[in-house]
C-alpha positions in Angstrom: 107.8 129.2 120.4 106.3 127.4 123.4 102.6 127.8 124.0 101.7 130.1 126.9 100.9 128.4 130.2 97.1 128.8 129.8 97.2 126.5 126.7 95.5 123.1 127.3 97.8 120.6 128.8 98.2 117.5 126.7 100.6 115.4 128.7 99.8 111.7 129.2 97.9 110.0 132.0 99.2 110.3 135.5 101.1 107.3 136.8 102.4 106.3 133.3 105.7 104.4 133.1 108.9 106.5 133.0 109.7 105.4 129.4 106.3 106.7 128.3 106.6 110.0 130.1 109.9 110.5 128.2 107.9 110.3 125.0 105.2 113.0 125.8 105.2 115.6 123.1 105.8 119.3 123.9 103.2 121.6 122.4 104.5 124.7 120.6 103.3 127.4 118.1 104.8 128.4 114.8 103.6 130.7 112.0 102.8 129.6 108.5 102.1 132.3 106.0 101.7 134.6 109.0 99.0 132.4 110.5 99.3 130.5 113.8 100.1 126.8 113.6 100.1 124.6 116.7 102.1 121.4 116.9 103.6 118.7 119.1 107.2 117.6 119.0 109.4 115.1 120.9 112.2 112.6 120.5 115.6 112.2 118.8 116.3 110.4 115.6 114.9 110.3 112.0 112.0 112.6 111.6 108.4 111.3 111.5 105.7 113.7 110.5 102.3 112.6 111.8 99.1 114.0 110.2 95.9 113.5 112.1 92.4 112.5 110.9 89.3 114.6 110.3 87.6 116.2 113.2 90.4 115.6 115.7 93.8 117.1 116.1 97.3 116.1 117.1 96.5 115.9 120.8 94.0 113.1 120.3 96.9 110.8 119.4 99.2 111.9 122.3 99.4 108.4 123.9 99.9 106.6 120.6 102.6 109.1 119.5 104.4 108.8 122.9 104.9 105.1 122.1 106.3 106.1 118.7 108.7 108.5 120.3 110.1 105.9 122.6 110.9 103.7 119.5 113.7 106.2 118.8 112.4 108.7 116.3 111.8 112.5 116.2 108.0 113.0 116.0 106.5 116.2 114.7 102.7 116.3 114.8 101.0 119.5 113.6 97.4 120.4 114.1 96.1 120.8 110.6 94.5 124.1 109.5 91.2 124.6 111.2 91.9 122.2 114.0 93.5 122.3 117.4 94.2 126.0 117.5 95.8 126.2 114.1 94.4 128.9 111.9 92.2 127.7 109.1 93.2 127.9 105.5 92.4 131.2 103.8 88.8 131.5 102.5 88.7 130.0 99.0 91.4 127.4 99.8 90.6 124.0 101.2 91.3 121.2 98.8 93.9 118.5 99.3 96.6 120.5 97.4 96.1 123.5 99.8 96.6 121.2 102.8 99.8 119.8 101.1 101.1 123.3 100.5 100.5 124.2 104.2 102.4 121.1 105.3 105.4 122.0 103.1 105.4 125.6 104.5 105.1 124.3 108.0 108.1 122.0 107.6 110.1 124.9 106.0 109.2 127.0 109.1 110.6 124.3 111.4 113.7 124.0 109.3 112.9 120.4 108.3 114.0 119.9 104.8 115.5 116.4 104.9 113.4 113.5 103.6 111.0 112.4 106.4 108.7 109.5 107.1 105.3 110.8 106.3 102.5 109.2 108.4 98.8 109.9 108.3 95.6 108.6 109.7 92.3 108.9 107.8 92.2 112.4 106.2 95.9 112.8 107.3 96.8 109.8 105.2 95.3 111.4 102.1 97.3 114.5 102.7 100.4 112.4 103.3 99.8 110.6 100.0 99.5 113.8 98.0 102.6 115.3 99.8 104.7 112.3 98.9 103.4 112.6 95.3 104.3 116.3 95.0 107.5 116.2 97.2 109.2 112.9 96.6 112.5 114.5 97.4 111.3 115.3 100.9 109.7 111.9 101.6 111.8 108.9 102.5 108.8 106.6 103.2 105.0 106.7 103.7 102.9 105.0 106.4 99.1 105.1 105.9 96.8 104.3 108.8 93.2 103.6 107.9 93.8 106.2 105.2 91.4 107.7 102.7 92.5 107.6 99.0 91.3 104.3 97.8 88.9 104.7 94.9 86.3 102.0 95.8 83.5 102.3 98.4 81.7 98.9 98.0 80.8 96.3 95.5 77.8 94.3 94.5 78.8 91.3 92.4 81.2 92.5 89.8 80.0 96.1 90.1 82.3 98.4 92.1 80.9 101.6 93.5 83.3 104.5 94.0 83.8 106.6 97.1 82.3 109.6 95.3 79.0 107.6 95.1 78.8 107.0 98.8 75.8 109.0 100.1 76.1 111.2 103.2 73.5 109.1 105.1 75.8 106.0 104.8 78.7 108.0 106.3 76.3 109.1 109.1 75.2 105.6 109.9 78.6 104.2 110.3 80.6 107.1 111.7 79.4 107.0 115.4 79.6 103.3 115.8 82.9 103.1 114.0 84.7 105.9 115.8 83.6 104.9 119.3 82.2 101.3 119.4 80.9 100.2 122.8 83.9 98.2 123.9 86.2 101.2 123.1 83.9 104.0 124.2 85.6 104.4 127.6 88.9 105.2 125.9 87.8 106.9 122.7 84.7 108.9 123.6 86.5 111.3 126.0 89.0 112.0 123.2 86.2 112.8 120.7 84.4 115.0 123.2 87.6 116.8 124.2 89.0 117.4 120.7 86.4 117.1 118.0 83.7 119.1 119.7 85.9 122.2 120.3 87.1 122.0 116.7 83.6 122.0 115.4 82.6 125.0 117.6 85.8 126.9 116.9 85.5 126.8 113.1 82.5 125.0 111.6 83.4 126.0 108.1 86.9 124.4 108.3 85.5 121.4 110.1 82.9 120.5 107.4 85.1 121.7 104.5 87.7 119.1 105.6 85.0 116.4 105.7 84.2 117.2 102.1 87.9 116.8 101.1 88.0 113.4 102.8 84.7 112.2 101.2 85.7 113.1 97.7 89.4 111.9 97.7 90.3 109.4 95.0 94.1 109.2 94.9 94.5 106.4 92.5 96.7 108.4 90.2 99.0 109.5 93.0 99.2 106.0 94.5 100.0 104.5 91.1 102.8 107.0 90.6 104.3 106.3 94.0 104.3 102.6 93.1 106.2 103.5 89.9 108.7 105.5 91.9 109.2 102.6 94.3 108.6 104.7 97.4 108.5 102.5 100.5 104.9 102.4 101.7 103.3 100.6 104.6 99.5 100.3 104.8 97.8 99.7 108.2 94.1 99.0 108.5 91.7 98.0 111.3 89.7 95.1 110.1 86.4 96.4 111.5 86.7 99.8 109.8 83.4 100.8 108.2 84.5 104.4 107.4 87.5 103.4 105.2 85.9 100.2 104.0 87.6 97.0 103.0 86.9 97.7 99.4 88.6 101.1 99.7 91.6 99.5 101.6 92.0 96.9 98.9 91.7 99.4 96.1 94.5 101.4 97.7 96.7 98.3 98.0 96.0 97.4 94.4 97.0 100.9 93.2 100.2 100.7 95.2 101.1 97.4 93.7 102.8 95.5 96.6 102.9 97.7 99.7 103.8 96.2 103.1 100.3 95.6 104.6 99.5 95.1 108.3 95.9 94.5 109.4 94.9 94.7 113.1 91.8 94.1 115.1 89.8 97.3 115.6 87.9 100.0 113.9 88.8 103.4 112.3 90.1 104.7 115.6 92.1 101.7 116.8 95.3 103.5 117.4 93.6 106.0 119.8 91.7 103.1 121.6 94.9 101.0 121.9 98.1 103.0 121.8 100.1 100.1 123.1 99.1 98.0 120.1 100.0 100.9 117.9 103.4 101.1 119.5 104.1 97.4 119.0 103.0 97.7 115.3 105.2 100.7 114.7 108.3 99.0 116.0 107.8 96.6 113.1 106.9 99.4 110.7 110.1 101.4 111.5 112.1 98.3 110.8 110.3 97.7 107.5 111.0 101.2 106.2 114.6 101.2 107.4 114.5 103.8 110.2 115.7 101.6 113.0 119.2 101.4 111.5 119.5 105.1 110.8 121.6 107.4 112.8 119.7 110.2 114.5 119.3 113.4 112.5 118.2 115.7 115.3 
């Protein structure tokens, strides 16, 4: 059902072009296992399910997703459990498999049972990988944007250090500068303040639990199996990302075999900082995975 009028408005910036305004998502609420789930939806065509990154929610990507909608697809963007007004997972649940189960039940609730393009940024990418692994029959293609899941953190000579070895202090050093570098601060910082801070204050347990999931994720087995199944996969990566490092990105590509790879200027949050660039890249991506020649399904 539609959210009540008092819910935060998440339409795009005033004065946007008419084509962009046509792509603004409408925010609604559903119920998954009897618990509230907030999501955005817009567009006609093949369904793209977008899963957001840690700390944020679906509304942080509203401008980027509006560009995706105008490319001719049906976008569904849920706020994951514990973020953006969606109820957290039950106490005791909180690993990657629990998020995947929630996504499956969410899609069931919306009546989306056809294979979809699963797209995820950061933590959302890891959930998308595991969803595709568990539900290949419901996944037509996978798009990973600066996604977690690669096994490597860094290397020294021939010695590779895994993501699990990465200390918390190293995450802490790189996170602020990478999420909102100086040249992008004007665009990205307001989004972080408006979305991440309320998420932290609303449910600190869910906020930090999801961070632990992102930090520990090594999806080499799942990526290798997706390669064996020949699932179409596109990997996008910002070349200045220090959260998902180059070693992690390369480990992911190695596990996938020969995914279609696109690297872009920017950091971990490049698609939030430059939604127009994201829209241009996605026009190519939709063509690569064969969605541009598909008749609309909704």
